[in-house]
VOLUMLUM-876122 format. One line per 10 residues: number of its first residue (from 1); their letters; for each residue x negated, z, y of C-alpha. Coordinates in steps of 0.2 Angstrom, whole numbers, plus 5000, padded with zeros to 4 digits. Example, Ala and Ser with C-alpha at 12.3 -4.5 7.8 and 13.67 -1.06 7.14 Angstrom:
1> as> 4938/5039/4978 | 4932/5036/4995
//
This chain:
1> mtdsneipag> 4861/5077/5096 | 4850/5068/5108 | 4855/5055/5119 | 4858/5037/5110 | 4844/5030/5122 | 4831/5041/5117 | 4821/5033/5103 | 4809/5040/5094 | 4790/5032/5097 | 4788/5016/5085
11> metieleplr> 4806/5014/5081 | 4812/4997/5080 | 4828/4994/5092 | 4843/4988/5082 | 4854/4975/5093 | 4874/4977/5092 | 4886/4969/5102 | 4893/4983/5113 | 4909/4994/5108 | 4922/4991/5120
21> edkksifedi> 4928/5004/5130 | 4943/5010/5120 | 4932/5012/5103 | 4920/5018/5113 | 4929/5034/5116 | 4935/5034/5099 | 4915/5032/5094 | 4913/5047/5106 | 4928/5058/5097 | 4920/5056/5081
31> lryfetnqrg> 4903/5063/5086 | 4911/5076/5095 | 4921/5082/5078 | 4906/5083/5067 | 4898/5096/5080 | 4909/5106/5072 | 4916/5099/5056 | 4908/5093/5041 | 4920/5080/5033 | 4933/5069/5042
41> yikvptgwgk> 4940/5051/5039 | 4948/5037/5050 | 4962/5028/5045 | 4964/5010/5053 | 4971/4992/5047 | 4959/4978/5039 | 4952/4970/5051 | 4952/4982/5066 | 4932/4983/5063 | 4929/5000/5056
51> tflskhimkk> 4914/4994/5048 | 4907/4989/5064 | 4913/5005/5073 | 4902/5012/5057 | 4887/5003/5062 | 4884/5009/5081 | 4887/5027/5072 | 4873/5024/5057 | 4863/5017/5074 | 4867/5033/5083
61> yydegklvlf> 4859/5044/5069 | 4844/5032/5065 | 4838/5030/5084 | 4837/5049/5080 | 4826/5050/5066 | 4839/5053/5054 | 4843/5049/5035 | 4860/5040/5034 | 4869/5033/5016 | 4882/5021/5017
71> lvsknnplls> 4891/5020/5002 | 4905/5011/4993 | 4912/5010/4977 | 4908/4994/4966 | 4912/4982/4981 | 4896/4975/4982 | 4901/4960/4994 | 4905/4974/5007 | 4890/4981/5004 | 4880/4967/5009
81> qtyydrkknq> 4889/4960/5023 | 4884/4976/5031 | 4868/4978/5025 | 4862/4963/5034 | 4861/4955/5050 | 4871/4937/5049 | 4863/4930/5064 | 4846/4933/5059 | 4849/4934/5041 | 4838/4949/5039
91> plfpnsells> 4845/4969/5035 | 4851/4975/5050 | 4840/4990/5050 | 4822/4988/5049 | 4819/5004/5039 | 4834/5004/5026 | 4836/4998/5010 | 4849/4992/4996 | 4853/5000/4980 | 4866/4989/4970
101> sehrvnrkel> 4868/4981/4953 | 4865/4965/4962 | 4851/4969/4972 | 4836/4974/4962 | 4824/4988/4968 | 4808/4999/4964 | 4819/5015/4962 | 4803/5024/4961 | 4796/5018/4977 | 4812/5022/4986
111> aetlkalgqk> 4811/5038/4978 | 4795/5043/4986 | 4801/5035/5004 | 4815/5047/5002 | 4806/5061/4998 | 4794/5057/5012 | 4807/5054/5025 | 4815/5071/5020 | 4800/5080/5021 | 4792/5073/5038
121> kgegfvlfas> 4809/5070/5047 | 4808/5058/5063 | 4809/5043/5056 | 4826/5035/5055 | 4832/5029/5037 | 4849/5020/5031 | 4852/5020/5011 | 4866/5006/5007 | 4871/5009/4990 | 4886/5008/4977
131> lqtvlgkqss> 4891/5024/4972 | 4891/5017/4951 | 4872/5014/4956 | 4870/5031/4963 | 4875/5040/4949 | 4867/5029/4936 | 4854/5038/4924 | 4840/5028/4933 | 4844/5032/4950 | 4845/5054/4944
141> eikdlileft> 4830/5056/4955 | 4838/5047/4971 | 4854/5054/4969 | 4843/5072/4969 | 4835/5066/4984 | 4850/5060/4992 | 4857/5077/4990 | 4844/5086/4998 | 4840/5076/5011 | 4855/5065/5018
151> dlvivdeihn> 4861/5070/5035 | 4877/5057/5037 | 4885/5049/5023 | 4897/5034/5028 | 4909/5033/5013 | 4919/5013/5015 | 4935/5013/5006 | 4935/5031/5003 | 4952/5030/4996 | 4943/5024/4980
161> finnrgndfl> 4936/5042/4978 | 4950/5052/4976 | 4949/5063/4961 | 4936/5055/4950 | 4915/5054/4951 | 4918/5049/4968 | 4926/5064/4973 | 4914/5075/4962 | 4900/5066/4971 | 4905/5069/4989
171> neigertkil> 4909/5088/4984 | 4890/5091/4976 | 4885/5088/4996 | 4878/5102/5004 | 4887/5108/5021 | 4871/5102/5033 | 4877/5082/5027 | 4892/5076/5038 | 4904/5065/5029 | 4913/5050/5036
181> gmtatpfqgv> 4927/5042/5028 | 4934/5024/5032 | 4950/5016/5026 | 4965/5006/5030 | 4975/5015/5015 | 4971/5034/5014 | 4980/5034/4995 | 4977/5028/4978 | 4991/5026/4963 | 5008/5020/4961
191> vgnvkfvdei> 5025/5028/4967 | 5027/5044/4959 | 5007/5046/4955 | 5000/5044/4974 | 4985/5053/4978 | 4979/5056/4996 | 4962/5056/5004 | 4965/5074/5011 | 4966/5078/4992 | 4945/5076/4989
201> agdmrevyak> 4942/5092/4997 | 4951/5106/5008 | 4942/5102/5025 | 4945/5084/5025 | 4954/5079/5038 | 4959/5065/5049 | 4949/5060/5063 | 4957/5045/5070 | 4971/5033/5063 | 4979/5017/5073
211> tlpecildne> 4994/5009/5064 | 4995/4990/5060 | 5009/4988/5072 | 4999/4997/5085 | 4984/4984/5082 | 4996/4969/5085 | 5005/4977/5102 | 4988/4980/5107 | 4982/4962/5103 | 4967/4969/5090
221> laplkytiae> 4976/4960/5075 | 4984/4944/5073 | 5003/4944/5075 | 5012/4944/5060 | 5028/4931/5052 | 5031/4937/5034 | 5044/4926/5025 | 5053/4928/5007 | 5060/4916/4996 | 5071/4924/4983
231> ssedifeifd> 5068/4914/4967 | 5083/4910/4956 | 5075/4919/4941 | 5078/4936/4933 | 5064/4948/4934 | 5065/4953/4916 | 5064/4937/4911 | 5048/4931/4917 | 5038/4949/4917 | 5032/4955/4901
241> fekgldeldk> 5044/4971/4898 | 5038/4976/4883 | 5037/4995/4885 | 5053/4996/4895 | 5052/5005/4913 | 5034/5012/4909 | 5029/4995/4915 | 5032/5001/4932 | 5018/5015/4930 | 5003/5001/4934
251> qdlfldcstp> 5000/4993/4949 | 5005/4977/4943 | 5018/4969/4932 | 5011/4955/4918 | 5019/4939/4917 | 5024/4933/4901 | 5021/4915/4896 | 5022/4916/4877 | 5037/4905/4875 | 5042/4886/4882
261> dklrkvirrt> 5057/4895/4891 | 5046/4909/4900 | 5034/4896/4905 | 5046/4884/4911 | 5051/4898/4922 | 5036/4906/4927 | 5030/4886/4934 | 5047/4885/4942 | 5043/4900/4951 | 5026/4895/4956
271> qlakevydsm> 5035/4878/4962 | 5044/4887/4975 | 5029/4894/4982 | 5023/4877/4983 | 5039/4871/4992 | 5039/4884/5004 | 5022/4882/5008 | 5025/4862/5011 | 5039/4866/5021 | 5031/4879/5032
281> vkqrhaktli> 5016/4877/5034 | 5013/4864/5049 | 4994/4863/5047 | 4991/4855/5033 | 4971/4860/5033 | 4976/4879/5035 | 4966/4890/5024 | 4978/4898/5013 | 4974/4914/5000 | 4986/4914/4984
291> fcapvrkrvy> 4987/4931/4974 | 4994/4928/4957 | 5000/4938/4942 | 4991/4946/4928 | 4995/4937/4911 | 4995/4950/4895 | 5000/4938/4882 | 4994/4922/4875 | 4999/4906/4884 | 5012/4893/4874
301> gagadgeein> 5004/4877/4870 | 4986/4882/4881 | 4971/4890/4874 | 4965/4894/4855 | 4977/4900/4844 | 4980/4918/4849 | 4969/4917/4862 | 4972/4925/4880 | 4967/4915/4895 | 4958/4922/4910
311> afhakltssv> 4967/4921/4926 | 4977/4909/4920 | 4992/4910/4933 | 4979/4909/4946 | 4974/4892/4937 | 4992/4887/4933 | 4995/4889/4953 | 4980/4880/4957 | 4986/4864/4945 | 5005/4866/4954
321> fngevsvtel> 5000/4865/4972 | 4989/4849/4966 | 5003/4841/4959 | 4996/4841/4940 | 5011/4853/4934 | 5030/4851/4937 | 5045/4856/4929 | 5061/4850/4939 | 5078/4854/4936 | 5081/4839/4925
331> ekdaepvlpl> 5064/4842/4914 | 5070/4860/4911 | 5074/4859/4893 | 5059/4847/4890 | 5042/4857/4883 | 5031/4861/4898 | 5014/4850/4897 | 4998/4859/4905 | 4981/4853/4908 | 4970/4853/4895
341> dfenyksege> 4955/4858/4906 | 4958/4869/4921 | 4947/4860/4935 | 4941/4865/4951 | 4933/4849/4956 | 4937/4829/4957 | 4928/4817/4945 | 4916/4815/4961 | 4910/4832/4962 | 4920/4839/4977
351> frdtvfisse> 4932/4853/4978 | 4951/4850/4976 | 4961/4854/4988 | 4967/4870/4979 | 4956/4878/4968 | 4955/4894/4960 | 4941/4910/4957 | 4939/4920/4943 | 4927/4935/4937 | 4921/4922/4923
361> lprdeqsail> 4916/4909/4932 | 4896/4910/4936 | 4892/4919/4950 | 4884/4903/4960 | 4901/4895/4958 | 4910/4908/4965 | 4899/4909/4980 | 4902/4888/4982 | 4920/4892/4982 | 4920/4905/4995
371> tafrelgkpp> 4906/4896/5005 | 4916/4880/5007 | 4935/4890/5006 | 4929/4897/5024 | 4924/4881/5031 | 4937/4875/5043 | 4944/4858/5040 | 4935/4854/5024 | 4944/4857/5006 | 4947/4867/4997
381> yvlctvgmli> 4962/4873/5010 | 4971/4885/4995 | 4961/4896/4986 | 4970/4906/4970 | 4966/4922/4962 | 4973/4937/4954 | 4962/4951/4955 | 4948/4946/4967 | 4946/4947/4986 | 4959/4960/4988
391> egfdfpglea> 4946/4972/4996 | 4930/4968/5006 | 4936/4948/5007 | 4932/4945/5027 | 4937/4930/5032 | 4946/4929/5049 | 4950/4910/5049 | 4964/4913/5035 | 4979/4907/5041 | 4992/4910/5026
401> lvllrptlsm> 4993/4921/5012 | 5006/4918/4998 | 5012/4933/4986 | 5015/4929/4968 | 5011/4947/4961 | 5023/4961/4963 | 5016/4976/4965 | 5021/4994/4962 | 5006/5000/4974 | 5006/5002/4992
411> rlfeqqvgrv> 4988/5004/4996 | 4985/4986/4985 | 5000/4978/4995 | 4993/4983/5011 | 4975/4979/5006 | 4983/4962/5004 | 4992/4960/5019 | 4976/4964/5028 | 4967/4948/5022 | 4979/4938/5035
421> trlspvsgkq> 4977/4949/5050 | 4962/4946/5058 | 4960/4938/5073 | 4949/4921/5074 | 4944/4914/5090 | 4935/4901/5079 | 4950/4893/5070 | 4961/4895/5086 | 4974/4906/5073 | 4991/4909/5082
431> rgnifeisdn> 4997/4922/5068 | 4996/4927/5051 | 5007/4921/5039 | 5014/4928/5023 | 5024/4921/5011 | 5032/4930/4996 | 5042/4927/4980 | 5053/4938/4976 | 5065/4941/4960 | 5081/4948/4955
441> idslyqrfge> 5081/4965/4948 | 5099/4969/4948 | 5094/4967/4927 | 5083/4983/4927 | 5098/4994/4931 | 5109/4985/4918 | 5096/4984/4903 | 5090/5002/4906 | 5105/5012/4912 | 5101/5029/4916
451> gvfsgekvdq> 5084/5028/4911 | 5080/5024/4928 | 5083/5041/4933 | 5066/5045/4921 | 5052/5050/4932 | 5051/5040/4947 | 5058/5025/4940 | 5070/5023/4954 | 5057/5023/4967 | 5045/5010/4956
461> vqmlqpeirl> 5060/4999/4954 | 5066/4997/4971 | 5046/4994/4977 | 5049/4977/4968 | 5060/4974/4985 | 5049/4966/4998 | 5059/4974/5010 | 5056/4992/5005 | 5037/4988/5005 | 5038/4980/5022
471> eelfsegdaa> 5049/4996/5027 | 5035/5008/5021 | 5021/4996/5029 | 5028/4997/5047 | 5035/5015/5044 | 5023/5022/5056 | 5020/5018/5076 | 5030/5006/5086 | 5035/4992/5075 | 5053/4990/5079
481> raieegkiei> 5043/4987/5097 | 5032/4975/5091 | 5048/4966/5080 | 5058/4965/5096 | 5042/4957/5107 | 5042/4944/5092 | 5025/4950/5087 | 5031/4954/5070 | 5043/4942/5062 | 5052/4947/5046
491> kkvelgprrk> 5062/4933/5038 | 5072/4927/5023 | 5071/4909/5019 | 5082/4896/5010 | 5078/4880/5006 | 5089/4864/5006 | 5087/4844/5001 | 5071/4837/5006 | 5068/4829/5022 | 5067/4810/5022
501> gkgkgaqvte> 5050/4803/5025 | 5031/4805/5015 | 5027/4822/5016 | 5041/4831/5021 | 5045/4848/5014 | 5064/4854/5011 | 5074/4857/5026 | 5073/4876/5030 | 5084/4889/5035 | 5076/4907/5042
511> ipvrlpptai> 5087/4922/5042 | 5080/4938/5051 | 5079/4953/5039 | 5083/4970/5046 | 5071/4986/5045 | 5077/4998/5041 | 5084/4988/5025 | 5098/5000/5023 | 5110/4987/5016 | 5097/4986/5000
521> rakyfsrlla> 5096/5004/5001 | 5113/5006/5001 | 5116/4993/4986 | 5104/5001/4974 | 5110/5019/4978 | 5127/5016/4974 | 5120/5010/4957 | 5114/5025/4955 | 5132/5031/4958 | 5138/5022/4947
531> lteekdigaf> 5127/5027/4932 | 5129/5044/4937 | 5148/5042/4938 | 5148/5035/4920 | 5139/5050/4913 | 5150/5064/4906 | 5139/5076/4897 | 5124/5088/4905 | 5123/5096/4920 | 5117/5081/4932
541> erekrelmra> 5100/5090/4937 | 5090/5074/4933 | 5101/5062/4942 | 5103/5076/4957 | 5087/5075/4959 | 5085/5055/4961 | 5099/5055/4971 | 5092/5067/4986 | 5076/5058/4983 | 5083/5042/4988
551> tlrfrvrepr> 5094/5048/4999 | 5080/5054/5012 | 5073/5038/5013 | 5089/5030/5024 | 5086/5029/5042 | 5098/5026/5056 | 5092/5013/5070 | 5108/5007/5076 | 5126/5006/5073 | 5128/4996/5058
561> daeelaelsg> 5114/5008/5050 | 5128/5021/5053 | 5143/5010/5047 | 5133/5006/5030 | 5129/5025/5028 | 5147/5031/5033 | 5155/5019/5020 | 5143/5025/5007 | 5146/5044/5011 | 5165/5040/5008
571> ninklkreay> 5163/5033/4991 | 5152/5049/4987 | 5166/5060/4992 | 5178/5048/4984 | 5169/5052/4966 | 5168/5070/4971 | 5187/5072/4970 | 5188/5060/4956 | 5174/5072/4947 | 5186/5087/4947
581> edrrlgdvsr> 5201/5077/4940 | 5188/5070/4926 | 5196/5073/4910 | 5181/5067/4901 | 5170/5081/4905 | 5167/5099/4896 | 5167/5113/4907 | 5148/5112/4911 | 5149/5095/4916 | 5164/5099/4926
591> qhkpkvfgev> 5156/5114/4935 | 5140/5103/4940 | 5147/5085/4943 | 5157/5086/4961 | 5144/5100/4967 | 5129/5087/4962 | 5141/5073/4972 | 5146/5086/4987 | 5126/5092/4989 | 5120/5072/4990
601> ewllklqaln> 5134/5069/5002 | 5131/5082/5015 | 5110/5078/5014 | 5115/5059/5017 | 5123/5065/5033 | 5110/5075/5037 | 5096/5062/5034 | 5106/5052/5045 | 5108/5065/5059 | 5088/5068/5057
611> slkyegghls> 5085/5050/5059 | 5095/5051/5074 | 5087/5064/5083 | 5068/5060/5078 | 5068/5041/5080 | 5084/5037/5090 | 5074/5037/5105 | 5078/5017/5109 | 5095/5023/5109 | 5107/5027/5124
621> mpeknrilki> 5116/5043/5125 | 5132/5030/5123 | 5125/5023/5109 | 5122/5040/5100 | 5136/5047/5101 | 5145/5032/5096 | 5135/5034/5079 | 5140/5051/5079 | 5157/5045/5080 | 5154/5033/5065
631> lgfepdfrri> 5147/5046/5054 | 5164/5056/5057 | 5155/5070/5069 | 5159/5074/5085 | 5154/5062/5097 | 5143/5075/5107 | 5124/5071/5104 | 5121/5087/5114 | 5127/5098/5096 | 5116/5087/5086
641> dslrlkclkl> 5108/5103/5081 | 5121/5114/5077 | 5129/5099/5067 | 5113/5096/5057 | 5115/5115/5051 | 5133/5113/5047 | 5126/5100/5034 | 5115/5112/5027 | 5128/5127/5025 | 5142/5117/5017
651> gsaqktipel> 5129/5106/5005 | 5116/5117/5002 | 5113/5132/4990 | 5104/5140/5004 | 5116/5140/5020 | 5102/5144/5033 | 5085/5140/5038 | 5077/5159/5034 | 5084/5158/5019 | 5075/5141/5013
661> vkvlgfvsrl> 5060/5148/5022 | 5061/5164/5008 | 5064/5151/4993 | 5052/5138/4996 | 5039/5152/5000 | 5043/5155/4982 | 5042/5138/4976 | 5025/5136/4986 | 5018/5152/4974 | 5027/5144/4958
671> sssetyqfld> 5021/5127/4960 | 5002/5131/4961 | 4991/5124/4949 | 4986/5141/4944 | 5002/5147/4941 | 5012/5131/4934 | 5002/5128/4920 | 5007/5143/4911 | 5024/5142/4914 | 5032/5137/4898
681> kkkkeqwkre> 5043/5121/4896 | 5061/5130/4899 | 5052/5139/4916 | 5047/5121/4922 | 5064/5117/4919 | 5071/5131/4928 | 5058/5128/4941 | 5064/5110/4945 | 5085/5114/4943 | 5084/5128/4955
691> flpavywgfc> 5070/5127/4969 | 5065/5108/4970 | 5082/5103/4979 | 5077/5115/4990 | 5062/5106/4994 | 5072/5092/5001 | 5083/5102/5012 | 5068/5109/5020 | 5059/5093/5023 | 5074/5091/5035
701> findsselke> 5071/5106/5046 | 5051/5105/5046 | 5051/5103/5065 | 5063/5118/5066 | 5054/5131/5058 | 5035/5135/5061 | 5036/5143/5044 | 5043/5127/5036 | 5030/5115/5045 | 5016/5126/5041
711> lfestewdrr> 5022/5128/5022 | 5024/5109/5021 | 5007/5102/5028 | 4998/5116/5017 | 4982/5110/5007 | 4988/5122/4993 | 5004/5115/4990 | 5004/5107/4974 | 5006/5087/4972 | 5021/5088/4961
721> vkniirqk> 5029/5094/4980 | 5018/5084/4990 | 5024/5067/4981 | 5041/5072/4985 | 5036/5077/5003 | 5027/5061/5006 | 5039/5049/4999 | 5053/5054/5010
//
């Protein structure tokens, strides 16, 4: 490539604010990467500035007379934001075009332009396009020309291109074309069915990554305060579990508002959000976004008979925040009364303080709402939505976020959090505030019993707990330091009586939340143990796999974590001893049940030791030795590796690392798609029973064996095993 200052004659210059020194280094690293590689992606949090960086990369290629494609999936607002120079109200690149469903263009002329550019070369051009439009029947010629002549493809939100038509399109692109993906969340799907950007192609690699805590520590994103308010509602009573735990296979749960009692509970839960907001948001005109939950069934007392109301919870929430709907304890037996019409405007035509936005509203009204919401100091101050604005909504002035929708998707959760982490010198925002209303999930274990062992239901149920999602969100980077420095705060809140005086919220008690949430994980792990203990038939294969999966999620950061795990380990040991004497058990069950508890006990201890070894850098040597003693080991950290091998020897069917390497090499060959599809049901069950437990043990030793490390990082390893590894 030529130097970026060498611009072909006749080309107009594009004015961009210069990159900071750190991002300039990243910019150069990306260009260097593409000198020898075709595909790569960067993973950075929302608000970091990946779109701005991509403009500099586009400019580099544009100035050199190259053809660039900026591609998104569906997200037309993001496409338009990138295409236009907001300051000049014109396209950023003079020689460019926007191809999307919302922007009509003469496709014949565009095809002629692309053909001429491809044949002539030397003149830069940038095509901004949505995947759906490129793949449409009317754009077939344009698609062929893109595939033939494009020099660089930049794919924003590349996670939307995993294992679908977008994936197929990227794999049609020839080797001469460079592909740069950008994402804040390099994965798709819910727990148990997660797909990763790396799976788009064998040569797709991470070029650069930075975590949310790292960006907050480096003052690239706003400090964050996350507040959890627990509702008194049973999640089973307000969300729709008509299909049982299969409802957890989706990214969202659906509210059930079909009876007076259920609607009353939904209103009370929404009122709790308003009480938290009134008590904790000090700046009354702070711009706040509320993500509401979808509703599947018709709503009691609203709409025509049998009619479902679009974005009902967003409309209901706006009415609750505007004081139009209320259910107090004194009124709990009364029928809830809803407004006849949900309105965003006052009688004089101005916006209410809280409004809703939904896809059914006319485009010009949606645009007017968003424009007004972005204007600081004027209503609307609170905006309610269900599925809109999760990706591509760029509003640095947003100060608060309220989450009223439990999600099973970490990607969706991270995207929601990213709405409020942008810095805003204009609004003077000191930090981003997030408030989540969480529900009691204990009933799911009680109602579905051992059904939680089906598939990945255990993980899905626990994902409904905010603390579990937050641990996942802050699992990378130096989150602990950000928390210690007060740049990330995580609290639970209890609301007391309302303060005296007009406009005063309830009295608030804030309780710090620990990460890792060992006590919460131990609580639900104990429920799994209890379900296993109650069972007296079978070989306990499914229970064993799910207990082992759950075991690898524990972390030891301080002595209190070790104390909780030591207590848990003692309980498992007690269950193991009792299983040997359990007269309910038949021969098969008596043979397997104690072994299941024994293997889980030693894997739990191994995981604690691994966590201490690889994540205990913040601890002093005396603290490490104290933790070892609490866990029941000799208090000598110098012997940690021999202690880890002792756990393997006492708990696993494979007693040494070489044995693990041998077995897992066989697992790798057996689990490949080419082999697995030809196994009959009996063989597949044998595969799970005999070999999958070795995956958990092997994962604990990948840093001890180059063979295991290579195996676990292999792109060829089947997704069934990858999900075990990545959801550790």
